[in-house]
Structure formats: C-alpha cells, structure tokens
N, CA, C and O atoms as CSV, one atom per row, in Angstrom:
chain,resi,resn,atom,element,x,y,z
A,1,UNK,N,N,-4.773,2.257,22.281
A,1,UNK,CA,C,-5.606,2.242,21.091
A,1,UNK,C,C,-4.704,2.183,19.864
A,1,UNK,O,O,-3.681,2.865,19.800
A,2,UNK,N,N,-5.087,1.376,18.908
A,2,UNK,CA,C,-4.324,1.213,17.688
A,2,UNK,C,C,-4.482,2.454,16.807
A,2,UNK,O,O,-5.599,2.927,16.598
A,3,UNK,N,N,-3.368,2.983,16.289
A,3,UNK,CA,C,-3.420,4.196,15.470
A,3,UNK,C,C,-4.130,3.961,14.147
A,3,UNK,O,O,-4.662,4.906,13.565
A,4,UNK,N,N,-4.152,2.714,13.649
A,4,UNK,CA,C,-4.803,2.445,12.374
A,4,UNK,C,C,-6.319,2.470,12.503
A,4,UNK,O,O,-7.021,2.608,11.502
A,5,UNK,N,N,-6.829,2.339,13.718
A,5,UNK,CA,C,-8.273,2.345,13.885
A,5,UNK,C,C,-8.840,3.752,14.008
A,5,UNK,O,O,-10.059,3.917,14.045
A,6,UNK,N,N,-7.982,4.772,14.073
A,6,UNK,CA,C,-8.446,6.154,14.162
A,6,UNK,C,C,-8.902,6.607,12.782
A,6,UNK,O,O,-8.178,6.463,11.798
A,7,UNK,N,N,-10.093,7.147,12.724
A,7,UNK,CA,C,-10.647,7.604,11.448
A,7,UNK,C,C,-9.951,8.885,11.008
A,7,UNK,O,O,-9.471,9.658,11.838
A,8,UNK,N,N,-9.901,9.102,9.707
A,8,UNK,CA,C,-9.292,10.303,9.149
A,8,UNK,C,C,-10.250,11.466,9.338
A,8,UNK,O,O,-11.413,11.394,8.942
A,9,UNK,N,N,-9.754,12.539,9.946
A,9,UNK,CA,C,-10.584,13.705,10.185
A,9,UNK,C,C,-10.622,14.577,8.931
A,9,UNK,O,O,-9.569,14.915,8.391
A,10,UNK,N,N,-11.806,14.945,8.460
A,10,UNK,CA,C,-11.896,15.760,7.251
A,10,UNK,C,C,-11.483,17.197,7.507
A,10,UNK,O,O,-11.727,17.750,8.580
A,11,UNK,N,N,-10.857,17.789,6.507
A,11,UNK,CA,C,-10.516,19.208,6.553
A,11,UNK,C,C,-11.007,19.834,5.257
A,11,UNK,O,O,-10.461,19.565,4.187
A,12,UNK,N,N,-12.022,20.656,5.349
A,12,UNK,CA,C,-12.593,21.293,4.175
A,12,UNK,C,C,-12.036,22.697,4.027
A,12,UNK,O,O,-11.745,23.377,5.011
A,13,UNK,N,N,-11.892,23.121,2.767
A,13,UNK,CA,C,-11.413,24.457,2.467
A,13,UNK,C,C,-12.622,25.380,2.408
A,13,UNK,O,O,-13.517,25.191,1.584
A,14,UNK,N,N,-12.645,26.386,3.291
A,14,UNK,CA,C,-13.774,27.311,3.324
A,14,UNK,C,C,-13.589,28.425,2.302
A,14,UNK,O,O,-14.479,28.679,1.491
A,15,UNK,N,N,-12.434,29.091,2.336
A,15,UNK,CA,C,-12.162,30.221,1.453
A,15,UNK,C,C,-10.753,30.060,0.907
A,15,UNK,O,O,-9.827,29.731,1.649
A,16,UNK,N,N,-10.592,30.292,-0.396
A,16,UNK,CA,C,-9.262,30.222,-0.998
A,16,UNK,C,C,-8.545,31.539,-0.743
A,16,UNK,O,O,-9.084,32.610,-1.025
A,17,UNK,N,N,-7.343,31.462,-0.215
A,17,UNK,CA,C,-6.546,32.653,0.068
A,17,UNK,C,C,-5.664,32.963,-1.133
A,17,UNK,O,O,-4.600,32.365,-1.293
A,18,UNK,N,N,-6.093,33.879,-1.965
A,18,UNK,CA,C,-5.332,34.256,-3.146
A,18,UNK,C,C,-4.720,35.630,-2.930
A,18,UNK,O,O,-5.429,36.598,-2.657
A,19,UNK,N,N,-3.418,35.708,-3.052
A,19,UNK,CA,C,-2.722,36.988,-2.923
A,19,UNK,C,C,-1.836,37.158,-4.142
A,19,UNK,O,O,-1.541,36.194,-4.848
A,20,UNK,N,N,-1.411,38.399,-4.385
A,20,UNK,CA,C,-0.572,38.683,-5.536
A,20,UNK,C,C,0.910,38.487,-5.279
A,20,UNK,O,O,1.715,38.681,-6.190
A,21,UNK,N,N,1.287,38.119,-4.099
A,21,UNK,CA,C,2.708,37.957,-3.782
A,21,UNK,C,C,3.037,36.481,-3.592
A,21,UNK,O,O,2.149,35.637,-3.476
A,22,UNK,N,N,4.320,36.196,-3.563
A,22,UNK,CA,C,4.758,34.819,-3.340
A,22,UNK,C,C,4.601,34.480,-1.856
A,22,UNK,O,O,5.121,35.196,-1.001
A,23,UNK,N,N,3.895,33.404,-1.548
A,23,UNK,CA,C,3.659,33.082,-0.138
A,23,UNK,C,C,4.861,32.386,0.492
A,23,UNK,O,O,5.717,31.830,-0.195
A,24,UNK,N,N,4.893,32.436,1.796
A,24,UNK,CA,C,5.893,31.677,2.542
A,24,UNK,C,C,5.506,30.192,2.512
A,24,UNK,O,O,4.341,29.861,2.294
A,25,UNK,N,N,6.476,29.301,2.729
A,25,UNK,CA,C,6.146,27.864,2.673
A,25,UNK,C,C,5.101,27.427,3.696
A,25,UNK,O,O,4.412,26.429,3.486
A,26,UNK,N,N,4.979,28.157,4.791
A,26,UNK,CA,C,4.019,27.758,5.823
A,26,UNK,C,C,2.639,28.359,5.631
A,26,UNK,O,O,1.697,27.954,6.312
A,27,UNK,N,N,2.492,29.323,4.713
A,27,UNK,CA,C,1.200,29.959,4.489
A,27,UNK,C,C,0.325,29.097,3.600
A,27,UNK,O,O,0.805,28.404,2.703
A,28,UNK,N,N,-0.958,29.157,3.868
A,28,UNK,CA,C,-1.905,28.437,3.021
A,28,UNK,C,C,-2.189,29.274,1.778
A,28,UNK,O,O,-2.674,30.399,1.892
A,29,UNK,N,N,-1.899,28.751,0.615
A,29,UNK,CA,C,-2.202,29.455,-0.625
A,29,UNK,C,C,-3.186,28.616,-1.443
A,29,UNK,O,O,-3.591,27.535,-1.018
A,30,UNK,N,N,-3.564,29.122,-2.614
A,30,UNK,CA,C,-4.559,28.428,-3.438
A,30,UNK,C,C,-4.095,27.035,-3.831
A,30,UNK,O,O,-4.860,26.073,-3.763
A,31,UNK,N,N,-2.832,26.933,-4.243
A,31,UNK,CA,C,-2.337,25.634,-4.690
A,31,UNK,C,C,-2.353,24.620,-3.555
A,31,UNK,O,O,-2.783,23.482,-3.743
A,32,UNK,N,N,-1.886,25.028,-2.376
A,32,UNK,CA,C,-1.861,24.109,-1.242
A,32,UNK,C,C,-3.265,23.711,-0.817
A,32,UNK,O,O,-3.491,22.588,-0.366
A,33,UNK,N,N,-4.206,24.635,-0.963
A,33,UNK,CA,C,-5.572,24.320,-0.570
A,33,UNK,C,C,-6.268,23.437,-1.598
A,33,UNK,O,O,-7.066,22.575,-1.231
A,34,UNK,N,N,-5.976,23.641,-2.878
A,34,UNK,CA,C,-6.621,22.834,-3.907
A,34,UNK,C,C,-5.953,21.482,-4.109
A,34,UNK,O,O,-6.574,20.552,-4.622
A,35,UNK,N,N,-4.696,21.369,-3.711
A,35,UNK,CA,C,-3.964,20.123,-3.907
A,35,UNK,C,C,-4.139,19.186,-2.722
A,35,UNK,O,O,-3.330,18.280,-2.519
A,36,UNK,N,N,-5.183,19.397,-1.944
A,36,UNK,CA,C,-5.401,18.512,-0.796
A,36,UNK,C,C,-5.784,17.120,-1.272
A,36,UNK,O,O,-6.277,16.936,-2.385
A,37,UNK,N,N,-5.553,16.180,-0.434
A,37,UNK,CA,C,-5.847,14.789,-0.752
A,37,UNK,C,C,-7.230,14.452,-0.220
A,37,UNK,O,O,-7.616,14.879,0.869
A,38,UNK,N,N,-7.959,13.689,-0.995
A,38,UNK,CA,C,-9.303,13.321,-0.567
A,38,UNK,C,C,-9.226,12.518,0.722
A,38,UNK,O,O,-8.299,11.733,0.923
A,39,UNK,N,N,-10.188,12.718,1.575
A,39,UNK,CA,C,-10.132,12.106,2.904
A,39,UNK,C,C,-10.257,10.585,2.870
A,39,UNK,O,O,-9.870,9.924,3.834
A,40,UNK,N,N,-10.779,10.020,1.806
A,40,UNK,CA,C,-10.903,8.566,1.731
A,40,UNK,C,C,-9.660,7.881,1.160
A,40,UNK,O,O,-9.549,6.657,1.215
A,41,UNK,N,N,-8.726,8.662,0.612
A,41,UNK,CA,C,-7.557,8.051,-0.017
A,41,UNK,C,C,-6.744,7.249,0.986
A,41,UNK,O,O,-6.401,6.096,0.720
A,42,UNK,N,N,-6.430,7.838,2.131
A,42,UNK,CA,C,-5.646,7.126,3.132
A,42,UNK,C,C,-6.409,5.935,3.684
A,42,UNK,O,O,-5.824,4.889,3.965
A,43,UNK,N,N,-7.703,6.094,3.837
A,43,UNK,CA,C,-8.516,4.986,4.333
A,43,UNK,C,C,-8.506,3.819,3.336
A,43,UNK,O,O,-8.401,2.662,3.742
A,44,UNK,N,N,-8.612,4.113,2.053
A,44,UNK,CA,C,-8.608,3.051,1.043
A,44,UNK,C,C,-7.232,2.419,0.877
A,44,UNK,O,O,-7.131,1.223,0.606
A,45,UNK,N,N,-6.165,3.213,1.037
A,45,UNK,CA,C,-4.817,2.651,0.919
A,45,UNK,C,C,-4.530,1.646,2.023
A,45,UNK,O,O,-3.823,0.664,1.798
A,46,UNK,N,N,-5.064,1.878,3.203
A,46,UNK,CA,C,-4.787,1.024,4.350
A,46,UNK,C,C,-5.923,0.059,4.661
A,46,UNK,O,O,-5.919,-0.576,5.715
A,47,UNK,N,N,-6.897,-0.061,3.758
A,47,UNK,CA,C,-8.079,-0.867,4.054
A,47,UNK,C,C,-7.733,-2.336,4.288
A,47,UNK,O,O,-8.169,-2.914,5.283
A,48,UNK,N,N,-6.970,-2.942,3.406
A,48,UNK,CA,C,-6.684,-4.370,3.545
A,48,UNK,C,C,-5.832,-4.643,4.784
A,48,UNK,O,O,-6.050,-5.638,5.476
A,49,UNK,N,N,-4.863,-3.769,5.070
A,49,UNK,CA,C,-4.059,-3.945,6.282
A,49,UNK,C,C,-4.914,-3.765,7.537
A,49,UNK,O,O,-4.750,-4.487,8.520
A,50,UNK,N,N,-5.818,-2.805,7.492
A,50,UNK,CA,C,-6.698,-2.570,8.631
A,50,UNK,C,C,-7.610,-3.773,8.864
A,50,UNK,O,O,-7.795,-4.198,10.004
A,51,UNK,N,N,-8.184,-4.329,7.783
A,51,UNK,CA,C,-9.031,-5.510,7.906
A,51,UNK,C,C,-8.243,-6.698,8.432
A,51,UNK,O,O,-8.740,-7.452,9.269
A,52,UNK,N,N,-7.010,-6.873,7.946
A,52,UNK,CA,C,-6.168,-7.974,8.410
A,52,UNK,C,C,-5.888,-7.833,9.904
A,52,UNK,O,O,-5.973,-8.815,10.641
A,53,UNK,N,N,-5.555,-6.624,10.360
A,53,UNK,CA,C,-5.292,-6.408,11.782
A,53,UNK,C,C,-6.524,-6.658,12.638
A,53,UNK,O,O,-6.418,-7.230,13.723
A,54,UNK,N,N,-7.686,-6.239,12.167
A,54,UNK,CA,C,-8.912,-6.513,12.911
A,54,UNK,C,C,-9.192,-8.010,12.982
A,54,UNK,O,O,-9.581,-8.521,14.031
A,55,UNK,N,N,-8.996,-8.712,11.867
A,55,UNK,CA,C,-9.209,-10.159,11.858
A,55,UNK,C,C,-8.230,-10.863,12.789
A,55,UNK,O,O,-8.595,-11.835,13.451
A,56,UNK,N,N,-6.995,-10.386,12.847
A,56,UNK,CA,C,-6.014,-11.006,13.744
A,56,UNK,C,C,-6.357,-10.734,15.210
A,56,UNK,O,O,-6.129,-11.594,16.061
A,57,UNK,N,N,-6.898,-9.558,15.519
A,57,UNK,CA,C,-7.322,-9.283,16.890
A,57,UNK,C,C,-8.481,-10.173,17.300
A,57,UNK,O,O,-8.518,-10.683,18.419
A,58,UNK,N,N,-9.431,-10.357,16.385
A,58,UNK,CA,C,-10.565,-11.236,16.671
A,58,UNK,C,C,-10.086,-12.674,16.834
A,58,UNK,O,O,-10.532,-13.380,17.739
A,59,UNK,N,N,-9.181,-13.108,15.963
A,59,UNK,CA,C,-8.646,-14.464,16.043
A,59,UNK,C,C,-7.870,-14.672,17.338
A,59,UNK,O,O,-7.946,-15.741,17.943
A,60,UNK,N,N,-7.126,-13.659,17.765
A,60,UNK,CA,C,-6.381,-13.764,19.028
A,60,UNK,C,C,-7.331,-13.879,20.212
A,60,UNK,O,O,-7.086,-14.667,21.126
A,61,UNK,N,N,-8.401,-13.111,20.207
A,61,UNK,CA,C,-9.366,-13.188,21.300
A,61,UNK,C,C,-10.096,-14.530,21.321
A,61,UNK,O,O,-10.461,-15.023,22.388
A,62,UNK,N,N,-10.305,-15.113,20.159
A,62,UNK,CA,C,-11.075,-16.348,20.070
A,62,UNK,C,C,-10.225,-17.600,20.235
A,62,UNK,O,O,-10.613,-18.521,20.955
A,63,UNK,N,N,-9.056,-17.643,19.567
A,63,UNK,CA,C,-8.240,-18.854,19.537
A,63,UNK,C,C,-7.011,-18.789,20.431
A,63,UNK,O,O,-6.470,-19.828,20.809
A,64,UNK,N,N,-6.565,-17.604,20.770
A,64,UNK,CA,C,-5.343,-17.466,21.535
A,64,UNK,C,C,-4.254,-16.830,20.686
A,64,UNK,O,O,-4.469,-16.509,19.517
A,65,UNK,N,N,-3.090,-16.655,21.282
A,65,UNK,CA,C,-2.007,-15.928,20.621
A,65,UNK,C,C,-1.339,-16.721,19.498
A,65,UNK,O,O,-0.797,-16.131,18.563
A,66,UNK,N,N,-1.375,-18.051,19.583
A,66,UNK,CA,C,-0.640,-18.861,18.607
A,66,UNK,C,C,-1.165,-18.716,17.189
A,66,UNK,O,O,-0.378,-18.744,16.242
A,67,UNK,N,N,-2.480,-18.560,17.015
A,67,UNK,CA,C,-3.054,-18.523,15.667
A,67,UNK,C,C,-2.613,-17.291,14.870
A,67,UNK,O,O,-2.172,-17.450,13.732
A,68,UNK,N,N,-2.712,-16.073,15.411
A,68,UNK,CA,C,-2.249,-14.929,14.617
A,68,UNK,C,C,-0.740,-14.933,14.399
A,68,UNK,O,O,-0.264,-14.464,13.365
A,69,UNK,N,N,0.023,-15.463,15.371
A,69,UNK,CA,C,1.473,-15.532,15.173
A,69,UNK,C,C,1.805,-16.492,14.044
A,69,UNK,O,O,2.674,-16.204,13.221
A,70,UNK,N,N,1.122,-17.631,13.997
A,70,UNK,CA,C,1.387,-18.596,12.930
A,70,UNK,C,C,0.992,-18.027,11.564
A,70,UNK,O,O,1.720,-18.198,10.586
A,71,UNK,N,N,-0.152,-17.355,11.497
A,71,UNK,CA,C,-0.566,-16.761,10.229
A,71,UNK,C,C,0.394,-15.656,9.808
A,71,UNK,O,O,0.670,-15.494,8.619
A,72,UNK,N,N,0.904,-14.894,10.775
A,72,UNK,CA,C,1.897,-13.866,10.454
A,72,UNK,C,C,3.184,-14.476,9.933
A,72,UNK,O,O,3.790,-13.940,9.005
A,73,UNK,N,N,3.613,-15.596,10.519
A,73,UNK,CA,C,4.818,-16.273,10.033
A,73,UNK,C,C,4.603,-16.838,8.634
A,73,UNK,O,O,5.512,-16.806,7.805
A,74,UNK,N,N,3.397,-17.359,8.366
A,74,UNK,CA,C,3.093,-17.859,7.020
A,74,UNK,C,C,3.144,-16.734,5.995
A,74,UNK,O,O,3.683,-16.914,4.903
A,75,UNK,N,N,2.584,-15.569,6.342
A,75,UNK,CA,C,2.639,-14.425,5.418
A,75,UNK,C,C,4.065,-13.948,5.207
A,75,UNK,O,O,4.447,-13.598,4.090
A,76,UNK,N,N,4.851,-13.934,6.272
A,76,UNK,CA,C,6.246,-13.523,6.153
A,76,UNK,C,C,6.997,-14.473,5.222
A,76,UNK,O,O,7.762,-14.029,4.366
A,77,UNK,N,N,6.783,-15.769,5.385
A,77,UNK,CA,C,7.441,-16.747,4.516
A,77,UNK,C,C,6.969,-16.607,3.071
A,77,UNK,O,O,7.761,-16.776,2.144
A,78,UNK,N,N,5.691,-16.299,2.868
A,78,UNK,CA,C,5.164,-16.139,1.510
A,78,UNK,C,C,5.769,-14.917,0.833
A,78,UNK,O,O,5.984,-14.932,-0.379
A,79,UNK,N,N,6.046,-13.860,1.591
A,79,UNK,CA,C,6.639,-12.667,1.002
A,79,UNK,C,C,8.122,-12.828,0.706
A,79,UNK,O,O,8.684,-12.054,-0.069
A,80,UNK,N,N,8.763,-13.821,1.311
A,80,UNK,CA,C,10.185,-14.036,1.089
A,80,UNK,C,C,10.465,-14.793,-0.205
A,80,UNK,O,O,11.601,-14.805,-0.679
A,81,UNK,N,N,9.449,-15.423,-0.777
A,81,UNK,CA,C,9.638,-16.145,-2.034
A,81,UNK,C,C,9.925,-15.130,-3.112
A,81,UNK,O,O,9.138,-14.210,-3.333
A,82,UNK,N,N,11.045,-15.292,-3.785
A,82,UNK,CA,C,11.447,-14.309,-4.775
A,82,UNK,C,C,11.434,-14.859,-6.186
A,82,UNK,O,O,11.326,-16.064,-6.411
A,83,UNK,N,N,11.545,-13.968,-7.098
A,83,UNK,CA,C,11.657,-14.295,-8.514
A,83,UNK,C,C,12.925,-13.657,-9.036
A,83,UNK,O,O,13.627,-12.942,-8.322
A,84,UNK,N,N,13.195,-13.928,-10.274
A,84,UNK,CA,C,14.316,-13.255,-10.913
A,84,UNK,C,C,13.999,-11.764,-11.006
A,84,UNK,O,O,12.826,-11.391,-11.050
A,85,UNK,N,N,15.013,-10.909,-11.038
A,85,UNK,CA,C,14.764,-9.460,-10.968
A,85,UNK,C,C,13.922,-8.896,-12.107
A,85,UNK,O,O,13.286,-7.856,-11.933
A,86,UNK,N,N,13.900,-9.541,-13.252
A,86,UNK,CA,C,13.135,-8.995,-14.375
A,86,UNK,C,C,11.681,-9.457,-14.367
A,86,UNK,O,O,10.902,-9.023,-15.216
A,87,UNK,N,N,11.294,-10.324,-13.432
A,87,UNK,CA,C,9.907,-10.772,-13.305
A,87,UNK,C,C,9.279,-10.112,-12.078
A,87,UNK,O,O,9.795,-10.226,-10.967
A,88,UNK,N,N,8.176,-9.431,-12.293
A,88,UNK,CA,C,7.479,-8.801,-11.187
A,88,UNK,C,C,6.630,-9.833,-10.464
A,88,UNK,O,O,5.989,-10.664,-11.108
A,89,UNK,N,N,6.615,-9.795,-9.155
A,89,UNK,CA,C,5.846,-10.748,-8.372
A,89,UNK,C,C,4.390,-10.311,-8.287
A,89,UNK,O,O,4.093,-9.122,-8.170
A,90,UNK,N,N,3.499,-11.269,-8.346
A,90,UNK,CA,C,2.076,-10.974,-8.206
A,90,UNK,C,C,1.606,-11.146,-6.768
A,90,UNK,O,O,0.471,-10.790,-6.450
A,91,UNK,N,N,2.443,-11.678,-5.899
A,91,UNK,CA,C,2.115,-11.919,-4.496
A,91,UNK,C,C,0.851,-12.756,-4.354
A,91,UNK,O,O,0.016,-12.498,-3.486
A,92,UNK,N,N,0.720,-13.763,-5.216
A,92,UNK,CA,C,-0.460,-14.616,-5.201
A,92,UNK,C,C,-0.556,-15.401,-3.896
A,92,UNK,O,O,-1.649,-15.553,-3.349
A,93,UNK,N,N,0.574,-15.903,-3.389
A,93,UNK,CA,C,0.536,-16.688,-2.156
A,93,UNK,C,C,0.055,-15.838,-0.977
A,93,UNK,O,O,-0.700,-16.322,-0.134
A,94,UNK,N,N,0.481,-14.591,-0.915
A,94,UNK,CA,C,0.027,-13.694,0.144
A,94,UNK,C,C,-1.461,-13.410,-0.005
A,94,UNK,O,O,-2.182,-13.346,0.991
A,95,UNK,N,N,-1.929,-13.238,-1.242
A,95,UNK,CA,C,-3.352,-13.012,-1.476
A,95,UNK,C,C,-4.183,-14.227,-1.077
A,95,UNK,O,O,-5.291,-14.077,-0.562
A,96,UNK,N,N,-3.661,-15.425,-1.309
A,96,UNK,CA,C,-4.381,-16.636,-0.919
A,96,UNK,C,C,-4.461,-16.735,0.600
A,96,UNK,O,O,-5.508,-17.086,1.145
A,97,UNK,N,N,-3.362,-16.428,1.288
A,97,UNK,CA,C,-3.347,-16.524,2.750
A,97,UNK,C,C,-4.262,-15.505,3.413
A,97,UNK,O,O,-4.827,-15.780,4.472
A,98,UNK,N,N,-4.417,-14.341,2.809
A,98,UNK,CA,C,-5.269,-13.308,3.399
A,98,UNK,C,C,-6.699,-13.349,2.874
A,98,UNK,O,O,-7.565,-12.654,3.406
A,99,UNK,N,N,-6.965,-14.144,1.849
A,99,UNK,CA,C,-8.313,-14.237,1.300
A,99,UNK,C,C,-8.615,-13.189,0.253
A,99,UNK,O,O,-9.763,-13.070,-0.174
A,100,UNK,N,N,-7.619,-12.422,-0.176
A,100,UNK,CA,C,-7.848,-11.390,-1.196
A,100,UNK,C,C,-7.874,-11.960,-2.603
A,100,UNK,O,O,-8.173,-11.236,-3.552
A,101,UNK,N,N,-7.565,-13.255,-2.760
A,101,UNK,CA,C,-7.554,-13.835,-4.110
A,101,UNK,C,C,-8.965,-13.941,-4.686
A,101,UNK,O,O,-9.129,-14.048,-5.902
A,102,UNK,N,N,-9.971,-13.913,-3.835
A,102,UNK,CA,C,-11.353,-14.022,-4.300
A,102,UNK,C,C,-11.990,-12.672,-4.586
A,102,UNK,O,O,-13.116,-12.615,-5.081
A,103,UNK,N,N,-11.294,-11.589,-4.285
A,103,UNK,CA,C,-11.846,-10.251,-4.445
A,103,UNK,C,C,-11.321,-9.586,-5.703
A,103,UNK,O,O,-10.160,-9.765,-6.070
A,104,UNK,N,N,-12.168,-8.827,-6.355
A,104,UNK,CA,C,-11.745,-8.002,-7.484
A,104,UNK,C,C,-11.859,-6.561,-7.021
A,104,UNK,O,O,-12.955,-6.058,-6.773
A,105,UNK,N,N,-10.723,-5.912,-6.910
A,105,UNK,CA,C,-10.708,-4.551,-6.401
A,105,UNK,C,C,-10.225,-3.562,-7.445
A,105,UNK,O,O,-9.979,-3.907,-8.601
A,106,UNK,N,N,-10.099,-2.329,-7.000
A,106,UNK,CA,C,-9.656,-1.232,-7.857
A,106,UNK,C,C,-8.315,-1.533,-8.501
A,106,UNK,O,O,-8.121,-1.267,-9.687
A,107,UNK,N,N,-7.389,-2.086,-7.729
A,107,UNK,CA,C,-6.036,-2.337,-8.227
A,107,UNK,C,C,-5.977,-3.491,-9.220
A,107,UNK,O,O,-4.958,-3.668,-9.889
A,108,UNK,N,N,-7.031,-4.272,-9.331
A,108,UNK,CA,C,-7.012,-5.413,-10.240
A,108,UNK,C,C,-7.326,-5.042,-11.688
A,108,UNK,O,O,-6.809,-5.672,-12.611
A,109,UNK,N,N,-8.154,-4.044,-11.896
A,109,UNK,CA,C,-8.525,-3.754,-13.278
A,109,UNK,C,C,-8.140,-2.360,-13.743
A,109,UNK,O,O,-8.165,-2.099,-14.946
A,110,UNK,N,N,-7.787,-1.462,-12.847
A,110,UNK,CA,C,-7.284,-0.160,-13.270
A,110,UNK,C,C,-5.773,-0.181,-13.165
A,110,UNK,O,O,-5.224,-0.797,-12.251
A,111,UNK,N,N,-5.117,0.458,-14.050
A,111,UNK,CA,C,-3.679,0.333,-14.229
A,111,UNK,C,C,-2.906,0.956,-13.070
A,111,UNK,O,O,-2.597,2.147,-13.084
A,112,UNK,N,N,-2.604,0.145,-12.082
A,112,UNK,CA,C,-1.801,0.575,-10.948
A,112,UNK,C,C,-0.333,0.492,-11.371
A,112,UNK,O,O,0.042,-0.473,-12.037
A,113,UNK,N,N,0.514,1.464,-11.010
A,113,UNK,CA,C,1.902,1.476,-11.496
A,113,UNK,C,C,2.694,0.211,-11.190
A,113,UNK,O,O,3.545,-0.175,-11.991
A,114,UNK,N,N,2.447,-0.445,-10.068
A,114,UNK,CA,C,3.238,-1.637,-9.776
A,114,UNK,C,C,2.839,-2.839,-10.631
A,114,UNK,O,O,3.542,-3.850,-10.636
A,115,UNK,N,N,1.708,-2.743,-11.361
A,115,UNK,CA,C,1.298,-3.830,-12.236
A,115,UNK,C,C,1.682,-3.597,-13.691
A,115,UNK,O,O,1.335,-4.403,-14.554
A,116,UNK,N,N,2.383,-2.520,-13.977
A,116,UNK,CA,C,2.794,-2.244,-15.351
A,116,UNK,C,C,3.794,-3.287,-15.828
A,116,UNK,O,O,4.577,-3.827,-15.047
A,117,UNK,N,N,3.749,-3.555,-17.113
A,117,UNK,CA,C,4.733,-4.462,-17.682
A,117,UNK,C,C,6.041,-3.716,-17.882
A,117,UNK,O,O,6.056,-2.576,-18.347
A,118,UNK,N,N,7.122,-4.361,-17.532
A,118,UNK,CA,C,8.441,-3.768,-17.695
A,118,UNK,C,C,9.154,-4.531,-18.809
A,118,UNK,O,O,9.535,-5.688,-18.634
A,119,UNK,N,N,9.327,-3.891,-19.926
A,119,UNK,CA,C,10.010,-4.529,-21.047
A,119,UNK,C,C,11.502,-4.261,-20.916
A,119,UNK,O,O,12.001,-3.229,-21.365
A,120,UNK,N,N,12.197,-5.186,-20.306
A,120,UNK,CA,C,13.631,-5.051,-20.130
A,120,UNK,C,C,14.293,-6.342,-20.575
A,120,UNK,O,O,13.666,-7.401,-20.613
A,121,UNK,N,N,15.555,-6.237,-20.906
A,121,UNK,CA,C,16.294,-7.424,-21.298
A,121,UNK,C,C,16.665,-8.208,-20.052
A,121,UNK,O,O,17.315,-7.670,-19.156
A,122,UNK,N,N,16.259,-9.485,-19.978
A,122,UNK,CA,C,16.495,-10.271,-18.770
A,122,UNK,C,C,17.974,-10.378,-18.390
A,122,UNK,O,O,18.315,-10.276,-17.211
A,123,UNK,N,N,18.843,-10.579,-19.363
A,123,UNK,CA,C,20.261,-10.743,-19.047
A,123,UNK,C,C,20.851,-9.469,-18.453
A,123,UNK,O,O,21.651,-9.530,-17.520
A,124,UNK,N,N,20.460,-8.318,-18.988
A,124,UNK,CA,C,20.979,-7.052,-18.480
A,124,UNK,C,C,20.504,-6.790,-17.055
A,124,UNK,O,O,21.268,-6.284,-16.233
A,125,UNK,N,N,19.256,-7.129,-16.754
A,125,UNK,CA,C,18.715,-6.895,-15.411
A,125,UNK,C,C,19.397,-7.803,-14.388
A,125,UNK,O,O,19.745,-7.354,-13.296
A,126,UNK,N,N,19.590,-9.075,-14.734
A,126,UNK,CA,C,20.244,-10.002,-13.807
A,126,UNK,C,C,21.698,-9.596,-13.593
A,126,UNK,O,O,22.190,-9.634,-12.465
A,127,UNK,N,N,22.385,-9.211,-14.657
A,127,UNK,CA,C,23.774,-8.780,-14.511
A,127,UNK,C,C,23.874,-7.531,-13.637
A,127,UNK,O,O,24.805,-7.404,-12.842
A,128,UNK,N,N,22.922,-6.611,-13.780
A,128,UNK,CA,C,22.937,-5.410,-12.952
A,128,UNK,C,C,22.670,-5.750,-11.490
A,128,UNK,O,O,23.309,-5.188,-10.600
A,129,UNK,N,N,21.737,-6.661,-11.232
A,129,UNK,CA,C,21.437,-7.031,-9.847
A,129,UNK,C,C,22.597,-7.781,-9.196
A,129,UNK,O,O,22.784,-7.692,-7.983
A,130,UNK,N,N,23.373,-8.514,-9.981
A,130,UNK,CA,C,24.525,-9.238,-9.443
A,130,UNK,C,C,25.791,-8.386,-9.413
A,130,UNK,O,O,26.811,-8.806,-8.867
A,131,UNK,N,N,25.726,-7.188,-9.999
A,131,UNK,CA,C,26.890,-6.301,-10.012
A,131,UNK,C,C,27.879,-6.630,-11.105
A,131,UNK,O,O,29.045,-6.242,-11.030
A,132,UNK,N,N,27.427,-7.342,-12.120
A,132,UNK,CA,C,28.302,-7.682,-13.250
A,132,UNK,C,C,28.027,-6.688,-14.373
A,132,UNK,O,O,26.918,-6.634,-14.905
A,133,UNK,N,N,29.033,-5.908,-14.728
A,133,UNK,CA,C,28.871,-4.923,-15.803
A,133,UNK,C,C,29.866,-5.209,-16.887
A,133,UNK,O,O,30.954,-5.721,-16.624
A,134,UNK,N,N,29.504,-4.885,-18.098
A,134,UNK,CA,C,30.411,-5.085,-19.231
A,134,UNK,C,C,31.253,-3.845,-19.434
A,134,UNK,O,O,32.084,-3.806,-20.341
C-alpha cells in the first residue's frame, strides 16, 4: 500500500496540561498541545503530488508502463530547465504537463514565500553563484 494514500489520523486535545514547573521535552504541555498542526495541512501540502500519483497509477493500468514513465521523464526534463540565479522559476512547463496551469489555487493568489520578489543585484548574485568574489 502506498504511504501517500493513508489518511491523516486526527489527534484532538482533550485537556490542557498546565503545571507551574518547567516540563521535560517529552511531556505534553500547553504550548505543545496548542501548537499542533491542523490535520488538513499535510493533506493539502501533498494534494497535487497525491493526485499525480493516482493519475499515473490509473494511466499505468489503462495504457501500460510506458505512458507514466514517459510522462515522468517529461516532468524531469521540464524541471531541469534553469534560469539565471537572480530569476525565480515559475515552473510553468511542469504546470502545463500536469494540468495545473488551468487551476487557480491557494498558492496563486495568497503570498506564498517562494513567490516573493527578490530585489537583488543580478551581477552580485551571478558572481556569488560562480564563486567570483571581489
């Protein structure tokens, strides 16, 4: 069974354990209980990869092994296309190959850290990546 197909098991906090002393690292305290991650976060982070894997399994069952291998090689080649170090890649070719170019998701309109603009001097970034320092 594929580990990505296993659903995330919820863990709810019943009672907050508040004590007046410093807890051991293994003890459950208020901060550790309140700083839990929502159960859908991991599911949403892996949603596109999970959908891609399911589609490849269906394609393998329907068309044979060659089709998912070829699509995987196309995605690998699309990810190898690089830009200069001061230009962030949008991974448009990968989005086109997977069909995500037609979707508007959370990461498209809310400020995800990897989509931030980086105001850096192009010459300094290229020189740093090539190991040329003044």
